Kinemage of the C-alpha trace (Angstrom):
@kinemage 1
@onewidth
@group {chain A} dominant
@subgroup {mainchain}
@vectorlist {calphas} color= white
{ca met a 1} P 0.277 -7.758 22.772
{ca lys a 2} L -1.820 -4.619 22.243
{ca lys a 3} L 1.102 -2.440 23.390
{ca val a 4} L 3.669 -4.285 21.254
{ca phe a 5} L 2.138 -3.428 17.854
{ca pro a 6} L 2.130 0.385 18.332
{ca leu a 7} L 5.689 0.154 19.697
{ca ile a 8} L 6.849 -1.790 16.620
{ca val a 9} L 5.187 0.741 14.294
{ca val a 10} L 6.794 3.666 16.170
{ca leu a 11} L 10.248 2.039 16.087
{ca ile a 12} L 10.012 1.230 12.380
{ca ser a 13} L 8.751 4.775 11.661
{ca leu a 14} L 11.668 6.291 13.549
{ca ser a 15} L 14.084 3.986 11.699
{ca val a 16} L 12.705 4.952 8.292
{ca leu a 17} L 12.753 8.668 9.163
{ca gly a 18} L 16.326 8.272 10.424
{ca ile a 19} L 17.415 6.519 7.221
{ca met a 20} L 15.734 9.214 5.114
{ca phe a 21} L 17.430 11.971 7.135
{ca ile a 22} L 20.846 10.290 6.776
{ca gln a 23} L 20.208 9.760 3.069
{ca met a 24} L 19.284 13.417 2.516
{ca ser a 25} L 22.297 14.549 4.563
{ca trp a 26} L 24.559 12.299 2.516
{ca ile a 27} L 23.178 13.694 -0.770
{ca arg a 28} L 23.562 17.273 0.478
{ca asn a 29} L 27.147 16.622 1.631
{ca ala a 30} L 27.953 14.808 -1.607
{ca ile a 31} L 26.689 17.780 -3.654
{ca phe a 32} L 28.694 20.164 -1.446
{ca met a 33} L 31.851 18.060 -1.877
{ca lys a 34} L 31.247 17.817 -5.617
{ca arg a 35} L 30.904 21.594 -5.815
{ca glu a 36} L 34.137 22.006 -3.853
{ca gln a 37} L 35.833 19.542 -6.193
{ca phe a 38} L 34.488 21.501 -9.168
{ca glu a 39} L 35.866 24.751 -7.763
{ca lys a 40} L 39.258 23.099 -7.207
{ca glu a 41} L 39.207 21.885 -10.800
{ca ile a 42} L 38.435 25.445 -11.952
{ca ser a 43} L 41.271 26.797 -9.784
{ca ser a 44} L 43.588 24.168 -11.272
{ca thr a 45} L 42.387 25.169 -14.757
{ca leu a 46} L 43.205 28.828 -14.090
{ca leu a 47} L 46.715 27.984 -12.836
{ca gln a 48} L 47.382 25.705 -15.804
{ca thr a 49} L 46.076 28.356 -18.202
{ca arg a 50} L 48.393 30.965 -16.687
{ca asp a 51} L 51.396 28.623 -16.893
{ca leu a 52} L 50.514 27.702 -20.474
{ca leu a 53} L 50.241 31.379 -21.499
{ca his a 54} L 53.511 32.139 -19.722
{ca asp a 55} L 55.321 29.354 -21.585
{ca arg a 56} L 53.876 30.421 -24.922
{ca phe a 57} L 54.850 34.051 -24.214
{ca leu a 58} L 58.434 32.998 -23.553
{ca val a 59} L 58.447 30.940 -26.747
{ca lys a 60} L 57.210 33.979 -28.674
{ca gln a 61} L 60.058 35.966 -27.079
{ca gly a 62} L 62.546 33.329 -28.244
{ca ile a 63} L 63.263 32.074 -24.707
{ca gln a 64} L 62.790 28.291 -24.647
{ca phe a 65} L 65.143 26.997 -21.973
{ca leu a 66} L 64.971 28.313 -18.399
{ca arg a 67} L 67.604 27.764 -15.747
{ca asp a 68} L 65.410 28.382 -12.677
{ca gln a 69} L 62.124 29.948 -11.450
{ca ala a 70} L 63.749 33.280 -10.618
{ca thr a 71} L 65.032 33.606 -14.167
{ca lys a 72} L 61.576 32.750 -15.504
{ca glu a 73} L 59.931 35.445 -13.387
{ca phe a 74} L 62.535 37.975 -14.595
{ca asp a 75} L 61.846 37.103 -18.226
{ca leu a 76} L 58.078 37.443 -17.592
{ca arg a 77} L 58.308 40.991 -16.233
{ca asp a 78} L 57.012 42.273 -19.568
{ca phe a 79} L 54.317 39.590 -19.910
{ca thr a 80} L 51.109 40.648 -21.638
{ca thr a 81} L 48.350 38.697 -23.377
{ca gln a 82} L 48.249 41.278 -26.116
{ca val a 83} L 50.798 39.176 -28.009
{ca phe a 84} L 48.158 36.417 -28.356
{ca ser a 85} L 45.205 36.255 -30.668
{ca asp a 86} L 41.735 35.542 -29.257
{ca ser a 87} L 41.832 32.041 -30.728
{ca glu a 88} L 45.160 31.283 -28.980
{ca ile a 89} L 43.802 32.403 -25.606
{ca his a 90} L 40.587 30.404 -26.183
{ca ala a 91} L 42.609 27.311 -27.142
{ca ala a 92} L 44.821 27.627 -24.013
{ca ile a 93} L 41.776 27.876 -21.718
{ca glu a 94} L 39.953 25.014 -23.472
{ca lys a 95} L 43.032 22.777 -23.224
{ca ser a 96} L 43.302 23.410 -19.470
{ca leu a 97} L 39.562 22.765 -18.947
{ca asn a 98} L 39.699 19.474 -20.854
{ca lys a 99} L 42.750 18.454 -18.842
{ca asn a 100} L 40.592 18.841 -15.687
{ca asn a 101} L 37.677 16.942 -17.272
{ca ile a 102} L 35.491 20.031 -17.651
{ca his a 103} L 33.727 20.116 -21.003
{ca gln a 104} L 31.191 22.896 -20.512
{ca his a 105} L 30.727 26.062 -22.491
{ca phe a 106} L 32.789 28.964 -21.172
{ca glu a 107} L 33.332 32.671 -21.692
{ca tyr a 108} L 36.389 34.699 -20.696
{ca ser a 109} L 37.738 38.211 -20.430
{ca ile a 110} L 41.223 39.560 -19.641
{ca ile a 111} L 41.097 42.921 -17.844
{ca asn a 112} L 44.015 45.322 -17.334
{ca ile a 113} L 44.691 47.510 -14.302
{ca phe a 114} L 42.343 50.177 -15.668
{ca lys a 115} L 39.450 47.677 -15.847
{ca asn a 116} L 39.547 47.725 -19.632
{ca pro a 117} L 39.350 44.436 -21.549
{ca val a 118} L 42.567 43.400 -23.238
{ca ala a 119} L 40.902 40.356 -24.796
{ca lys a 120} L 37.548 38.684 -24.370
{ca ser a 121} L 35.129 36.199 -25.900
{ca asp a 122} L 32.023 37.438 -27.671
{ca gly a 123} L 29.595 36.153 -25.040
{ca phe a 124} L 31.284 37.695 -21.997
{ca gln a 125} L 29.443 40.673 -20.494
{ca met a 126} L 30.904 43.050 -17.902
{ca gln a 127} L 28.176 42.074 -15.406
{ca asp a 128} L 29.436 38.447 -15.623
{ca met a 129} L 32.609 39.439 -13.736
{ca ala a 130} L 30.757 39.086 -10.401
{ca asn a 131} L 30.052 35.369 -11.083
{ca ala a 132} L 33.321 34.544 -12.866
{ca tyr a 133} L 36.424 32.853 -11.457
{ca asn a 134} L 39.574 34.971 -11.763
{ca ile a 135} L 43.353 34.784 -11.559
{ca thr a 136} L 46.108 37.378 -12.042
{ca leu a 137} L 48.144 36.434 -15.111
{ca thr a 138} L 51.056 38.830 -14.688
{ca pro a 139} L 53.852 38.253 -12.142
{ca asp a 140} L 54.291 40.522 -9.131
{ca asn a 141} L 57.259 42.308 -10.714
{ca ser a 142} L 55.367 42.986 -13.943
{ca ser a 143} L 55.102 46.541 -15.178
{ca gln a 144} L 51.433 45.995 -16.042
{ca gln a 145} L 48.690 43.918 -14.434
{ca glu a 146} L 46.275 41.697 -16.300
{ca thr a 147} L 43.566 39.474 -14.757
{ca leu a 148} L 41.783 36.561 -16.415
{ca tyr a 149} L 38.047 36.206 -15.661
{ca leu a 150} L 36.603 32.787 -16.553
{ca leu a 151} L 32.853 32.116 -16.593
{ca val a 152} L 31.901 28.459 -16.856
{ca lys a 153} L 28.234 28.042 -17.809
{ca glu a 154} L 25.692 25.773 -16.057
{ca asp a 155} L 27.658 25.047 -12.935
{ca lys a 156} L 24.656 23.596 -11.068
{ca ser a 157} L 23.614 21.469 -14.032
{ca tyr a 158} L 27.124 20.098 -14.266
{ca ile a 159} L 27.161 19.058 -10.614
{ca ile a 160} L 23.707 17.477 -10.827
{ca lys a 161} L 24.726 15.551 -13.952
{ca gln a 162} L 27.847 14.317 -12.209
{ca met a 163} L 25.814 13.273 -9.143
{ca gly a 164} L 22.792 12.114 -11.159
{ca pro a 165} L 23.285 8.322 -10.972
{ca met a 166} L 23.965 8.385 -7.220
{ca ile a 167} L 21.017 10.705 -6.493
{ca leu a 168} L 18.716 8.553 -8.638
{ca ala a 169} L 19.886 5.357 -6.935
{ca ser a 170} L 19.412 7.011 -3.535
{ca ile a 171} L 15.845 8.076 -4.391
{ca ile a 172} L 15.002 4.598 -5.729
{ca phe a 173} L 16.321 2.797 -2.638
{ca thr a 174} L 14.655 5.304 -0.287
{ca thr a 175} L 11.356 4.713 -2.097
{ca ile a 176} L 11.859 0.947 -1.756
{ca ile a 177} L 12.489 1.368 1.987
{ca ile a 178} L 9.304 3.452 2.399
{ca leu a 179} L 7.248 0.909 0.423
{ca ala a 180} L 8.748 -1.945 2.445
{ca phe a 181} L 7.891 -0.046 5.637
{ca ala a 182} L 4.290 0.517 4.494
{ca leu a 183} L 3.986 -3.173 3.536
{ca thr a 184} L 5.465 -4.238 6.888
{ca val a 185} L 3.036 -2.065 8.867
{ca arg a 186} L 0.131 -3.319 6.769
{ca thr a 187} L 1.249 -6.929 7.317
{ca ile a 188} L 1.582 -6.332 11.060
{ca phe a 189} L -1.962 -4.979 11.303
{ca asn a 190} L -3.277 -7.800 9.097
{ca gln a 191} L -1.570 -10.355 11.321
{ca lys a 192} L -3.020 -8.626 14.372
{ca lys a 193} L -6.470 -8.772 12.807
{ca ile a 194} L -6.023 -12.446 11.854
{ca ser a 195} L -4.833 -13.219 15.383
{ca glu a 196} L -7.934 -11.572 16.867
{ca ile a 197} L -10.231 -13.377 14.419
{ca lys a 198} L -8.529 -16.695 15.192
{ca ser a 199} L -8.982 -16.149 18.931
{ca asp a 200} L -12.661 -15.313 18.413
{ca phe a 201} L -13.092 -18.383 16.213
{ca ile a 202} L -11.474 -20.698 18.802
{ca asn a 203} L -13.685 -19.239 21.555
{ca asn a 204} L -16.814 -19.605 19.432
{ca met a 205} L -15.909 -23.130 18.323
{ca thr a 206} L -15.156 -24.177 21.906
{ca his a 207} L -18.516 -22.806 23.030
{ca glu a 208} L -20.433 -24.352 20.126
{ca leu a 209} L -18.924 -27.829 20.698
{ca lys a 210} L -18.851 -27.684 24.486
{ca thr a 211} L -22.639 -27.370 24.836
{ca pro a 212} L -23.594 -30.530 22.866
{ca leu a 213} L -20.732 -32.472 24.474
{ca ala a 214} L -22.021 -31.535 27.935
{ca thr a 215} L -25.553 -32.581 26.934
{ca ile a 216} L -24.293 -35.925 25.545
{ca ser a 217} L -22.292 -36.521 28.735
{ca leu a 218} L -25.355 -35.912 30.919
{ca ala a 219} L -27.501 -38.151 28.682
{ca ile a 220} L -24.937 -40.984 28.912
{ca asp a 221} L -24.821 -40.613 32.711
{ca ala a 222} L -28.598 -40.806 32.751
{ca leu a 223} L -28.586 -43.971 30.597
{ca thr a 224} L -26.292 -45.731 33.064
{ca asn a 225} L -28.625 -44.928 35.951
{ca ser a 226} L -30.328 -48.046 37.320
{ca lys a 227} L -33.737 -46.327 37.327
{ca val a 228} L -33.485 -45.492 33.595
{ca ile a 229} L -32.104 -48.825 32.312
{ca gly a 230} L -35.469 -50.547 32.764
{ca asp a 231} L -37.521 -47.687 31.301
{ca gln a 232} L -37.699 -48.018 27.470
{ca asp a 233} L -39.291 -44.577 27.018
{ca lys a 234} L -36.494 -42.831 28.874
{ca ile a 235} L -33.837 -44.807 26.977
{ca arg a 236} L -35.419 -43.713 23.688
{ca tyr a 237} L -35.649 -40.117 24.955
{ca tyr a 238} L -31.980 -39.897 25.972
{ca ser a 239} L -30.841 -41.777 22.858
{ca ala a 240} L -32.722 -39.266 20.700
{ca met a 241} L -31.097 -36.460 22.659
{ca ile a 242} L -27.612 -37.910 22.021
{ca lys a 243} L -28.432 -38.365 18.330
{ca glu a 244} L -29.707 -34.769 18.042
{ca glu a 245} L -26.656 -33.291 19.762
{ca asn a 246} L -24.351 -35.455 17.644
{ca lys a 247} L -26.130 -34.159 14.522
{ca arg a 248} L -25.641 -30.609 15.820
{ca met a 249} L -21.895 -31.176 16.256
{ca asn a 250} L -21.642 -32.705 12.788
{ca lys a 251} L -23.358 -29.638 11.363
{ca gln a 252} L -20.797 -27.334 13.040
{ca val a 253} L -17.888 -29.430 11.765
{ca glu a 254} L -19.441 -29.440 8.288
{ca lys a 255} L -19.542 -25.630 8.357
{ca ile a 256} L -15.803 -25.485 9.035
{ca leu a 257} L -15.054 -28.060 6.312
{ca gln a 258} L -17.290 -26.136 3.927
{ca ala a 259} L -15.291 -22.973 4.617
{ca ala a 260} L -12.071 -24.865 3.838
{ca arg a 261} L -13.539 -26.073 0.529
{ca leu a 262} L -14.580 -22.514 -0.314
{ca glu a 263} L -11.038 -21.310 0.311
{ca lys a 264} L -9.671 -23.984 -2.017
{ca gln a 265} L -12.453 -23.186 -4.521
{ca asp a 266} L -13.414 -26.832 -4.353
{ca ile a 267} L -17.191 -26.255 -4.432
{ca lys a 268} L -18.903 -27.886 -7.443
{ca leu a 269} L -22.240 -26.483 -8.612
{ca thr a 270} L -24.997 -28.562 -10.166
{ca leu a 271} L -26.874 -25.899 -12.119
{ca gln a 272} L -30.504 -26.404 -13.010
{ca lys a 273} L -33.630 -24.338 -13.562
{ca leu a 274} L -35.248 -23.531 -10.202
{ca asp a 275} L -38.325 -21.644 -9.103
{ca ala a 276} L -36.783 -19.094 -6.718
{ca his a 277} L -40.157 -18.232 -5.150
{ca glu a 278} L -40.853 -21.873 -4.348
{ca ile a 279} L -37.468 -22.346 -2.645
{ca ile a 280} L -37.868 -19.095 -0.666
{ca arg a 281} L -41.276 -20.281 0.590
{ca lys a 282} L -39.854 -23.703 1.528
{ca val a 283} L -36.934 -22.208 3.518
{ca thr a 284} L -39.302 -19.724 5.173
{ca asp a 285} L -41.639 -22.538 6.257
{ca asn a 286} L -38.691 -24.309 7.920
{ca leu a 287} L -37.793 -21.195 9.931
{ca ile a 288} L -41.254 -19.903 10.760
{ca leu a 289} L -41.347 -21.721 14.125
{ca gln a 290} L -38.097 -20.037 15.226
{ca val a 291} L -39.492 -16.645 14.221
{ca gln a 292} L -42.788 -17.209 16.025
{ca glu a 293} L -40.938 -18.412 19.124
{ca lys a 294} L -39.261 -14.973 19.217
{ca arg a 295} L -42.639 -13.264 18.650
{ca gly a 296} L -41.592 -12.182 15.152
{ca thr a 297} L -42.991 -12.267 11.622
{ca ile a 298} L -41.785 -13.016 8.080
{ca glu a 299} L -43.565 -11.221 5.269
{ca leu a 300} L -43.112 -12.412 1.677
{ca lys a 301} L -43.445 -9.976 -1.208
{ca leu a 302} L -42.615 -12.262 -4.096
{ca tyr a 303} L -43.772 -10.008 -6.932
{ca ala a 304} L -41.076 -10.619 -9.576
{ca pro a 305} L -42.871 -11.659 -12.817
{ca met a 306} L -39.887 -13.805 -13.864
{ca his a 307} L -38.460 -15.895 -11.026
{ca glu a 308} L -36.986 -18.978 -12.658
{ca ile a 309} L -33.221 -18.971 -12.065
{ca glu a 310} L -30.294 -21.165 -13.040
{ca ala a 311} L -28.699 -22.301 -9.786
{ca asp a 312} L -27.674 -25.187 -7.559
{ca asp a 313} L -30.704 -26.297 -5.536
{ca val a 314} L -28.834 -27.104 -2.282
{ca his a 315} L -26.550 -24.087 -2.305
{ca phe a 316} L -29.297 -21.613 -3.253
{ca ser a 317} L -31.462 -22.946 -0.386
{ca asn a 318} L -28.476 -22.525 1.958
{ca ile a 319} L -27.940 -18.932 0.764
{ca ile a 320} L -31.535 -17.965 1.611
{ca phe a 321} L -31.378 -19.930 4.889
{ca asn a 322} L -28.163 -18.184 6.027
{ca leu a 323} L -29.530 -14.712 5.307
{ca leu a 324} L -32.818 -15.412 7.113
{ca asp a 325} L -30.990 -17.103 9.996
{ca asn a 326} L -28.787 -14.015 10.312
{ca ala a 327} L -31.851 -11.760 10.439
{ca ile a 328} L -33.324 -13.905 13.232
{ca lys a 329} L -30.075 -14.039 15.241
{ca tyr a 330} L -29.512 -10.284 15.277
{ca ala a 331} L -33.142 -9.311 15.925
{ca lys a 332} L -34.099 -6.857 18.658
{ca asp a 333} L -35.789 -7.948 21.885
{ca asp a 334} L -39.280 -7.192 20.529
{ca gly a 335} L -38.868 -9.930 17.888
{ca pro a 336} L -37.692 -10.056 14.283
{ca arg a 337} L -39.677 -8.331 11.537
{ca ile a 338} L -38.382 -9.794 8.280
{ca ile a 339} L -39.456 -8.899 4.741
{ca val a 340} L -38.389 -10.985 1.737
{ca glu a 341} L -38.981 -9.224 -1.565
{ca thr a 342} L -38.161 -10.174 -5.169
{ca glu a 343} L -37.942 -7.988 -8.254
{ca ala a 344} L -36.573 -8.275 -11.769
{ca thr a 345} L -33.659 -6.072 -12.817
{ca asn a 346} L -32.901 -4.565 -16.211
{ca asn a 347} L -29.890 -6.817 -16.811
{ca asn a 348} L -31.741 -10.161 -16.808
{ca met a 349} L -31.184 -10.834 -13.099
{ca leu a 350} L -33.481 -11.636 -10.193
{ca ala a 351} L -32.957 -9.391 -7.144
{ca ile a 352} L -33.850 -10.811 -3.729
{ca asn a 353} L -34.033 -8.314 -0.828
{ca ile a 354} L -34.075 -9.615 2.743
{ca ser a 355} L -34.766 -6.769 5.191
{ca asp a 356} L -34.939 -6.882 8.984
{ca asn a 357} L -35.449 -4.546 11.930
{ca gly a 358} L -32.383 -5.811 13.781
{ca ile a 359} L -29.517 -4.057 15.539
{ca gly a 360} L -27.969 -2.885 12.256
{ca met a 361} L -24.300 -2.391 11.440
{ca ser a 362} L -21.762 0.412 11.256
{ca lys a 363} L -19.909 1.209 8.009
{ca glu a 364} L -16.799 -0.502 9.370
{ca thr a 365} L -18.734 -3.693 10.143
{ca gln a 366} L -20.411 -3.661 6.700
{ca ala a 367} L -16.971 -3.539 5.070
{ca arg a 368} L -15.865 -6.700 6.916
{ca ile a 369} L -18.915 -8.913 7.414
{ca phe a 370} L -18.072 -11.080 4.393
{ca glu a 371} L -14.613 -11.897 5.797
{ca lys a 372} L -14.129 -15.433 7.046
{ca phe a 373} L -14.602 -15.852 10.838
{ca tyr a 374} L -15.509 -12.187 11.288
{ca arg a 375} L -18.485 -11.554 13.550
{ca ala a 376} L -20.161 -8.227 14.182
{ca his a 377} L -19.940 -6.814 17.699
{ca thr a 378} L -23.332 -7.056 19.353
{ca gly a 379} L -22.759 -4.856 22.383
{ca asn a 380} L -24.381 -6.480 25.415
{ca ile a 381} L -25.960 -9.270 23.350
{ca his a 382} L -24.003 -12.452 24.108
{ca asn a 383} L -26.439 -15.114 22.908
{ca val a 384} L -25.591 -14.848 19.196
{ca lys a 385} L -23.933 -18.124 18.232
{ca gly a 386} L -21.900 -19.059 15.181
{ca phe a 387} L -18.423 -19.104 13.642
{ca gly a 388} L -18.701 -16.092 11.366
{ca leu a 389} L -18.804 -18.293 8.247
{ca gly a 390} L -22.390 -17.834 7.047
{ca leu a 391} L -21.985 -14.578 5.112
{ca thr a 392} L -18.624 -15.695 3.726
{ca tyr a 393} L -20.414 -18.733 2.307
{ca val a 394} L -23.242 -16.545 0.925
{ca lys a 395} L -20.874 -14.187 -0.890
{ca ala a 396} L -18.715 -16.986 -2.329
{ca leu a 397} L -21.693 -19.004 -3.594
{ca val a 398} L -23.622 -16.042 -5.012
{ca glu a 399} L -20.525 -14.952 -6.954
{ca ala a 400} L -19.932 -18.558 -8.059
{ca his a 401} L -23.424 -18.429 -9.611
{ca gly a 402} L -22.493 -15.220 -11.446
{ca gly a 403} L -24.439 -12.966 -9.088
{ca lys a 404} L -23.655 -10.272 -6.547
{ca val a 405} L -24.428 -9.561 -2.902
{ca lys a 406} L -24.520 -6.222 -1.090
{ca val a 407} L -25.696 -4.888 2.247
{ca asp a 408} L -27.320 -1.648 3.309
{ca ser a 409} L -27.514 -1.059 7.032
{ca phe a 410} L -27.603 1.551 9.771
{ca pro a 411} L -27.007 0.983 13.511
{ca gly a 412} L -30.305 0.517 15.327
{ca lys a 413} L -32.348 0.647 12.106
{ca gly a 414} L -31.857 -2.856 10.723
{ca ser a 415} L -30.215 -4.258 7.593
{ca thr a 416} L -31.133 -5.139 4.024
{ca phe a 417} L -29.178 -7.809 2.151
{ca thr a 418} L -29.650 -7.837 -1.606
{ca ile a 419} L -28.546 -10.743 -3.781
{ca thr a 420} L -28.880 -10.887 -7.559
{ca met a 421} L -29.053 -14.229 -9.364
{ca pro a 422} L -29.062 -14.832 -13.139
{ca leu a 423} L -32.461 -15.694 -14.581
{ca ala a 424} L -32.744 -18.936 -16.511
């Protein structure tokens, strides 16, 4: 599975790059073909202009009906544009351009064999001849030679305008493809992450439920033993063990159900005025035995002058419990050193800092610890139990109370969780 994801990303990347290359090639070829088409239209315009001037010359000479092409060429041997006014030449060129669907501004000049202008528009400069299209107006048997130079302005702009809708559509669809690719890759990595989290959750859940089930099974086997059946003390002992392990399993199941309710936003708060210091002391008293068993300490620095908050009693107790429990779980071998400190903030909130000397977290872990089922990697420490739901619960409930939670940590240096709760 680990090799499949990079392969999919590489294949999709190559596909997108290929599509972009084909798209760019198509646009480039389309522009080239459009330019060729434009040049053909100009060439057609020049031919039509010449034919139109020839016909008008013959009309001016009183020749209106021609028997064949050879006769026409003979009659045109004295052709010259000098018989036309500038407006007539301009009108003939404009008519031919419009006929070829070219409506741009143009300039022209008609040059004789001595490179002198016979007629020209006001905007035509001699240096424009290098960029102008040209055609010889006089026949081969003519006694004088005249060449028409036609300069059509904004050639590139014309082509881009003609291709504009297709280029725009191409850019839009290419952008959509790139965005779809980025979304696909992101979805793939998210699915990969979810798959890994799900696997971890199943492993953790199996481990958490397997232990009490094994204990219950052994206790039941012991109760059926003939030596135990007659001993009331042992029956009570094993019954208590079964009850305790059953309670433990119920607690684990309740955690999972609680996470489901959080996801559905189905948690209802019963807000009331609470003494935060009193609840912190009560939760600390319940955990002090665990801390002492690990040769650790909990120090309370409850110095906030105002510590009455508006919160749900059960959920606020659970928030403090989860944070302290986390500090105990991820303590170093020399025992947890936990400090709980309160202080008032400027914006009418109570800040509660829970600091420890544990294994700490990297920046990447800090960014993800509030995700459901996510559990920090503990290196060679394999005795940390849980589903990765505690901090998710803390964040959801603190925010439901209108507060905030943040973490400051460094690997090997410990962590500090800070929650802010609104004062009553």
